[in-house]
C-alpha positions as a printed Julia matrix, in Angstrom:
158×3 Matrix{Float64}:
 -14.51  -44.86  -43.17
 -10.83  -46.53  -45.13
 -10.76  -50.12  -45.87
  -7.22  -51.33  -46.43
  -5.31  -54.56  -47.35
  -3.86  -56.21  -44.33
  -0.17  -57.3   -45.45
   2.57  -59.25  -44.15
   5.79  -58.27  -43.11
   6.98  -57.92  -46.77
   3.88  -56.22  -47.89
   2.92  -58.56  -49.8
  -1.5   -59.08  -49.31
  -2.96  -61.76  -47.03
  -6.2   -61.71  -48.81
  -8.05  -59.8   -45.36
  -9.34  -56.31  -45.64
 -10.04  -54.62  -42.87
 -11.37  -50.88  -41.6
  -8.3   -48.58  -40.9
  -7.43  -48.39  -37.12
  -8.46  -52.22  -36.72
  -6.19  -54.27  -34.31
  -4.08  -56.31  -36.03
  -2.09  -59.72  -35.09
   1.32  -59.7   -34.57
   2.07  -61.23  -37.73
  -0.12  -58.58  -39.8
   0.47  -54.86  -41.08
  -0.9   -52.08  -42.51
   1.0   -50.77  -45.44
   1.85  -47.02  -45.43
   3.85  -44.52  -47.46
   5.58  -41.55  -46.82
   6.8   -39.41  -49.88
   9.83  -37.12  -49.75
   9.68  -34.45  -52.21
  13.29  -33.27  -53.37
  13.69  -30.3   -55.8
  16.45  -29.61  -58.46
  18.49  -27.96  -55.45
  18.16  -31.02  -53.36
  15.7   -28.67  -51.16
  12.64  -30.84  -49.47
   9.32  -29.99  -49.33
   8.18  -30.58  -46.05
   4.65  -29.85  -44.62
   2.88  -28.79  -41.02
   0.06  -31.05  -40.08
  -3.07  -29.41  -39.29
  -3.45  -28.12  -35.89
  -6.94  -30.04  -35.71
  -5.73  -33.29  -35.98
  -5.93  -36.17  -33.91
  -2.67  -37.51  -34.89
   0.52  -35.48  -34.47
  -1.24  -31.83  -34.64
   1.02  -28.95  -35.47
   3.97  -31.47  -36.74
   6.65  -31.05  -39.35
   7.02  -34.02  -41.69
   6.85  -35.74  -44.94
   4.03  -36.64  -47.05
   2.77  -39.9   -45.75
  -1.03  -41.99  -45.74
  -2.37  -45.34  -45.72
  -2.42  -47.68  -48.84
  -6.62  -48.04  -49.36
  -7.3   -51.62  -50.66
  -6.64  -52.71  -53.66
  -4.17  -49.55  -54.45
  -0.53  -50.07  -55.25
   1.71  -48.45  -53.11
   2.93  -45.74  -55.59
  -0.58  -44.72  -56.81
  -1.2   -44.48  -52.47
   2.01  -41.92  -52.78
   0.6   -39.94  -55.53
  -2.5   -39.95  -53.86
  -1.32  -38.49  -50.96
   0.98  -35.79  -52.43
  -2.14  -34.52  -54.27
  -4.63  -34.56  -51.25
  -2.26  -32.96  -48.7
  -0.24  -30.52  -51.12
  -2.31  -30.38  -54.3
   0.64  -31.64  -56.4
   0.46  -33.93  -59.17
   2.8   -36.37  -59.17
   3.74  -38.84  -62.45
   5.0   -42.29  -61.69
   8.11  -41.21  -63.31
   8.93  -38.68  -60.47
   8.97  -41.54  -57.92
  11.51  -44.34  -56.72
  11.17  -46.22  -53.75
  14.43  -46.12  -51.15
  12.86  -48.58  -48.63
  10.44  -50.4   -47.42
  10.68  -51.77  -43.64
   8.16  -52.98  -40.87
   7.74  -50.92  -38.07
   5.44  -51.77  -35.41
   2.2   -52.61  -37.09
   2.92  -51.18  -40.35
   4.89  -51.81  -43.7
   6.32  -48.88  -44.37
   7.06  -47.9   -48.03
   9.41  -44.42  -48.2
   9.52  -43.07  -51.64
  11.24  -40.04  -53.19
  10.39  -38.0   -55.73
  12.56  -36.02  -57.89
  11.13  -33.05  -59.2
  11.67  -29.73  -61.0
  10.06  -27.28  -58.83
   8.89  -24.88  -61.56
   7.45  -28.14  -63.48
   4.54  -29.38  -60.35
   3.78  -25.78  -59.69
   3.01  -24.08  -55.95
   1.54  -26.75  -53.41
  -2.06  -25.71  -52.33
  -2.25  -27.44  -48.84
  -5.4   -29.45  -47.86
  -7.35  -29.4   -44.76
  -4.86  -32.28  -43.02
  -2.02  -29.79  -43.66
  -1.77  -26.05  -42.01
   1.73  -24.74  -44.15
   4.37  -26.45  -46.03
   8.37  -25.1   -46.71
  11.06  -25.85  -48.81
  14.11  -26.51  -46.52
  17.89  -27.61  -47.82
  19.19  -30.51  -46.29
  21.15  -28.85  -43.77
  18.16  -26.8   -42.21
  16.29  -30.01  -42.06
  18.49  -31.72  -40.21
  18.54  -28.62  -38.14
  15.14  -29.19  -37.59
  15.83  -32.8   -36.67
  18.1   -31.72  -34.04
  15.99  -29.36  -32.51
  13.38  -31.54  -31.93
  10.89  -29.21  -35.19
  10.66  -32.22  -37.46
   9.45  -35.52  -36.6
  12.54  -38.13  -36.58
  12.05  -40.82  -39.04
  13.44  -44.53  -37.98
  15.62  -44.3   -41.18
  16.3   -40.85  -40.97
  20.11  -41.42  -40.84
  20.42  -43.99  -43.5
  18.98  -41.64  -46.23
  19.63  -37.61  -45.17
């Protein structure tokens, strides 16, 4: 069971904590993170969600997850990358490139700029079936072909 802070449309905690999946009021949101990892050659690390998952099985996407109660967004980004890809990022690698409300979520979009040989080789966790490094052009092609999840903000950053 994951407990999450309820936030307002700007990502500010309301003081209410709920179990993940609880139906929220129209003016309440979960805070989630999406983490893009970019190497020194402008390749992006993407991952395929496990085929056994209820939500989006087999979908290629970026690292994402819910911020748990009491956790800061940047810490959730670091935790999710470690859980899903086995990589340990430092806060200095990360910068938030966007925050927006969508449906019942406030989404913090993080970019991690890394040097590939310094972060090591991904070791996918149980939620991840596979991973790949793609160039920006390859990523765009995957989006066009429907092979990669199309994020609402995709055109603004890529």
